[in-house]
N, C-alpha and C positions, 0 to 999 in steps of 0.2 A: 853335728852328730856324725860319727864315723860308723858306717855300716859295711860289714863284710859277710858275704854269702858265698859259700863255696861247697860244691858237691853235686850229686845227682839224685833225682827222684825218678823211678821207673814205674809206670802203670802197667796193669795187666793187659791193657789195650795196645801196648807197644809204645805209647807216648813216653818220651824221656825229656826231663828238664835238666839242663846242664847250666849251672850257675857259677860264674867266676867274677864276682863283684867286689870291689874294694873302693868305696866312694864316700866322699864327704857330702852329707846331705845338708843343704842350707837353702831354705825356701821350698820351691816346688820342683820335684824331679818327675817329669813325665815318663811313663813307661809305654812305649808304642811298639806295634808289630801287628802282623796279620792275625786273624782269628785262629786259635789253636796253637799259637807260637809259644805259650807258656806264661803269659802275663799274669793271669789270675792265679795260676799255680804258684808263682813266685810270691805273690801277696799272701797266699795261704800258708806258705812255709814261714815267712817272716812273722805272721800273726800267731803261729803255733798250732795251726789246724792240720799239719802234716807231721805229727810227732815221730812217725816211723821212718821218715825220709833220712837218707844218709847224707845229710847236708849240715854244714856248720853255719850257724848264725851268730855273729858277734856284733854287739852294739856298744860303741865307746869302750872297747876292751872287755866287756862283760859277755860271757857266753850264754846265749839264750837256748841254743840247741847244738848238740855235738856229742862227742864221745864222753865228755866229762860232765855234761849237764843237759837237762831238757826241761826248761821252764814251761809250766802249763800255760795254755792260751789265756786263761783268765787272770794270770799273774803278770803277763807281759804288758807293759804300759803302752798299749797300742789301741787306737780307735779305728775301726774298720767299717766301711760302707760297701756293700756288695751291689751287683747289678739288680738283684731282687731286694725288696725292702726288708724282708724277714722280720716283720713286727710280731709281737705277741698278740694272737687273735683275741684273747680273753681280756686284754687291757685296752682302754681307750687311748687316744693320742697322748693325753696328759700322763697316763700311767706308763706308757712306753717311754716317754721322755724322762720322767722322774726315776724310772728304773735304773737309769745310768748312774744316779747318785749313790747306788748301793755298791758300786765297784770300789774295792779296797786298794787297788794299785795306786802307785804314785803318778804324778804328772799334773799338767795344767788342767784346770776345770773352769769352763766358761760359765757365765751367769745365765740363769734360766730366762729372764726377761729379755736379755740381749738376743739370745738365739731365737726365741719365739717371735720377737718383733721383726728381726731381719728376715726370717723364713716365712713370715706372714702365717703363723700357725694358730693365732688366738682363736679364730672361728672354728678350728678343727679339734680343739682340745677335748671336747666331750664326745667325739665320734670314734667309733671302733674301725679297725682296719677294713672290715667288709663294707663299710659305708663310704670309704674314701676312694678317689680315683687313683690310678697308678702314679700319676705325678704327685698327688697329695701324700700318698704313702711314702714315696721316696723322699719328700721333704721332711717328713716326720723321722724317717730313718737317718737322714743326714743330721737333723737336730739332735737325735739321741746320741749319735757318735760324738758330736761337738760338746755335749754335756758330760760325757764320760771322761774321767781324768786320763791324760795320755801325754807321752813324750814324742809320739810318732803317729801320724794319721795315714791310713792306707785307704785310698778311694778307688774302687773298681768301677769305672764309668758311672759315677754317682748321679749324673744329671741326664742319663740317657732317656729317662721317662719324662723329663721336663720339656716344656715348650721353649722355643728359641729365645724368647724375651727373658724368661726366667734364667736360662743358662747364661745369657749375656750379663745379667745383674749379679748372679751368685758367683760366677767364676772369679772376677777380680776381688770380690769380698773374701773368698777363701784364700786367695794368694796374699792379701794384706793381713788376714787373720793369722796365718802361720808365721809371718815375719814379726807381727806385733808381739806374739806370745812365744816366739822362738821354738815353734813346733813344726818340724819339717813334714812335708807331704810327699808320698809316692802316689802319683795320679795316673791311672790307666785311662787312656782315651784313644778313640778311633777318629777323632775330629781334629784335623790339622789346625784349623783356626783356633780351637780351644788350646792346643799345645802352644801355639805361637803367642797367644795373649796371656798365658799363665806361667809357663815353665821357665825356670832358670837353667835347668840342665835336662838332658834327655837320655834315657836308657833304651836300648834297642833289644827286642826279643825276636830272634830269627830261628825258626824250626827248633824251638826248645832251648836254644842257647841264648843266655843273657849275660853280656859282658861289656858291650860298648857303651861308653858314656861321653856325650858331647855337651858343650855349652849350647844353649838354645840358638845362639847366633850361628854356630858351626852347623848345627842340625838344619836350620831353616834354609841354608843355601847349599846343602850337600846333596848331590844327585844320587847318593846312596840311600837317602832318606825315602821312606815310602810315601805314596799318595801325594807327590808334588804335582797336583793337577790345578784346577781352577783356584784353589785356595792358597797356592804357592805364594810365598812372600818372604822377605828378609827381616830379621830382627837385628837392629844395629844399635851400637852404644854411642852416645853423644855426651857432651858436657855443655852446660849453660854458659853463654857469653854475655848477652845483654838483652834487655827488654825495651822495646820501642812503644811507649804508651800512645803515641799518635796513631799508629797502625794496629796496636794491640797484638804485636807479634814478638815472639821470643826468637832470638838468634842462637842456634846451637852449633858448636864446633863438631864437625864430622870429618876427621882427618884434617886435611888442609882446606877443606871446603866448609861452607855453612849451610845449614838447613833452617828454614823458618817455619815455626809452628804457632798456631793461634793460642793466645793466652799468656799469662805471666807465669813462667816456670822457674823464676828465680829461687823459689823455696823447694824445688823438686829434688835437691841433693846434687852431689858431684857426678852422678852417673844416671843418665836418662836413657831409657830404652824406647826405641821407636819401632813400630811395625809398619813396613812398607810393602803393600801387595804388589806382586809381579805384574798384575793386569794394569796397574796404575803407573808403570814406568815405561817410557818410550825412549828410543835411542836415536841419536843423530851422529853422523860421521864428520860433520863440520859444525863448529860452534854457532849457536843461535843466540843473538843478543837481545833483540826486541821481541819479547814474548811474554804473555800473561803468566806463564808458569814460573813461580819464583824459585823453586828448588831445582837447580841444575848442577850436576856433579860430574867432573871429569873422571874417566876411568878407562880400563883396558878390558876387552872381552877375554875372559878366562876360558870358558867352555860354552858350547852351544849343543843343546840336546833336541833332536827332532822328536816332536810329540804328536805326529799325525798332521792335523790341520794347522798346527802352530808349532812354534819352537820356543824353548826356554833358554835365555842367555844369562849366564852368570858373569857379572862385571866386577872386577877387582877395583876397589876405591881405597887406595892406601893398604891398610892391613885388614880391611873388611870387604864384604861382598854385598852387592845388590842383585836381585833377580829381575829380569824383564821378559814379559810375555810379548812376543812379536810374531807376525805372520811369516810363513815360509817365503812368501814373495818378497817381504822386506829383507829377509836374510840374503836373498839372491841379489836384489837391486842395490842394497847398500854394501854388498860384499862383506857381510859380517863373518869373520873368521877369528879364531883365537889369536890374540896379539894385537888386534886392531884397536886404535884409540877411538873412544866414543864419548859423547856427552849424554848422560842419563838425565832425562826430563821427568821429574817426579810430580805426579798430579795430586797425590794424597798421602798424608803421613798421619799415623795414629800413635799417640803417646800410650805406652803400656801403663795403665792405671794401677796395676798390681805389682809393678816392678819395684825392686829394692832401690833405695837411694844410695 
């Protein structure tokens, strides 16, 4: 899906959204930025809730909003979940879910039983919004959106009211769902780990300006990205080489090196995405051969950023990057500077379960 959003929206408060996007949406596009940077406003524009904005919205060459057309929100094939559940108070959970079936627009429509089972809504179907917790209401709101026909899903921090266990379970499911049905997602999130485990590309909102689009790999190792703190980590692309049934390890090609991951990934497809947290990467300036850590990759320090009590080193490995969280003392004692050759020792690797094949 090709999405083009161009123009400005000005509020009486003085806030100004400046959009200059021309992007191919395929899978999950995370929209990140500080509070008040324009993320939710951009979603409102695309969904049709800002009809007076001087903004052009085109989807696959069709004008949804602009000088020549202004498609009403209820006619746009878009499913939206806001930070607040916004359920109908006079309908129970079942009524809120089945209300989505009345939408007349085109698009993919998921099955009622599939959505209810996955979101664990069966026990809630006869309850009204006032009887539900915040997390339960948000799950119902998410289900209602998935049951409404759509060609594009807009999620504005849809899991902010859910507990961490639910978020970990639902996030990869949403990523797989959009690829299975070929319905792209624009996903607003303030959680870096959520972005790194879900997104295929990342759009940046900075002071009302939305224009930059990166692959998730570029975003994950860019020091221009926000919130590269304790959750910092690299998303890298690998390809399957072989599976060793004796040790139950898959060998993946990572540039000229190999990475070893538990389990048989022979059916994972030609492109396997891995998430490697910076806190799980150590650096050595001389090769270490006899070591229990299997994953050791040669690289060159590209950049080092002082972050107070520690430092974040970006290491170039072929045409991709890793991040390593190291102490400032280690930086001094090892003489870590841009250009120095190092061996990256990787203690943990996570396969992106929602990643495309």
